[in-house]
Phi, psi and omega in degrees: 000328176302319182294335179283341183272158178271154179297331178298316179297317181296321178297319180296315178294317181295322180298316179295310184292319180295321178300315178300317183294317180292324178299319179294318179299314182294320175303310182299313182297318179294319179296316182294315183288320179289331179275337182075024182199156174273325181073197186241011181308119184278349182261013178279151173289321184278141183292162184292346177264009179289130185233016180111165183271138171044236180270007179261074183278163176293147178238119180295154178301139176282170187299334182277349188235040175213136175230154180242152181291155177058224182265004182294146178238000181197172178301319184288334185264002177288132178241169187297341179271356181273074188261170177295132174207177183290337177298319178294324178298316179298316180299316181296317180293319179297319177297315182298322183284341184243355185281134167072190183084160176062228185270004185291335182076016179234130180296137177284142178279129181268130178283157174274129183265129177233116184050040176083358180253138179283137179219145171246168178231133171248124177251115184238161176294149174305329179291321175295319179296322177298315180298321182291313186289335182262010177282112183263006181293154179300134178082005179258204194308309186298325183282325192233009181303133178241134178289154179266016182269026178296164184303322182288344186257346187303322186247010181261131182305329183292340182267348184297123178072016181289148175291329184161186179224134180227122178053044179067016175251120182279131184256121181238145176246138180210133182290346181279355179302135186294134180241158178225166178231004191240031177271170181087168181299329179263008181052041184225015180263124177288136184216167176218154181247096175288155180243121174267118192241137170248201180287143172056040178294329181221159178233152180223126181238137180251146170252169179212138178281020178112354181274344184079006180252152181283333182232147175256151182231121182236131178244130177222174178228153175230176177054051177057037176087001183274340183238123179276140179234119182243126180231153175234158179207164178207160171246114189214147174225139180234143183210145170287130182292132178211158177231141177267118182237119182052044175082000182243129180279129180238135173299159184244299192245020184216140173238127177282135177241099182267123180224160170293140182202101179255154178297122181285354177234065184292000000 
């Protein structure tokens, strides 16, 4: 059947499929590098023992750039009830607005400006989003949820597909958010690491073999020329932005939000 098709059709199909694959790869790499961990996500292309490319290893969040759900103060103290909620969103935004600068020796997190207004973004697991949306406590989601369809958000890419906006923080859900199964005193609490993001939280650099293009496209044939084989490639590196201040590396534009997060459909 391949021989019955034209090379033009194969190119079109390959372009679509390769674009989808590369989009998935970049999502995974950004989540892993910004989270500083691979986690246990079973739908990833990269294996669970992946720790980064070559000398570009993952870097765990520093002590100033991680918050835990509920009353937890560490991975070991997280319990199943320490779930994602709007209180944690408030804590993260307050931390971002007051963290660093001046003599603190910690870089301040810069908000993203949209129509002159400062905004942050939280990207959370669908399981964390479920916990937030089904929280019926006073002052939580059902009471104060705000749609992201405000005038400033209708045409801005950061608002596309958003769950809503709370206190100028855009809430996004993404299945690629890193998950864990070893939190709590007994290392048996399922958890996820949402990312609170400001400007320039991560960086991405491309290399080129001299073509000036970010991606390469190669066409070959097999089976005596009867079957076309199309492959793409790129040279790329991704890193969580950090600055070394007085000999200590500090994260810049991201705060990890670790909460309990179990599958609501076990």
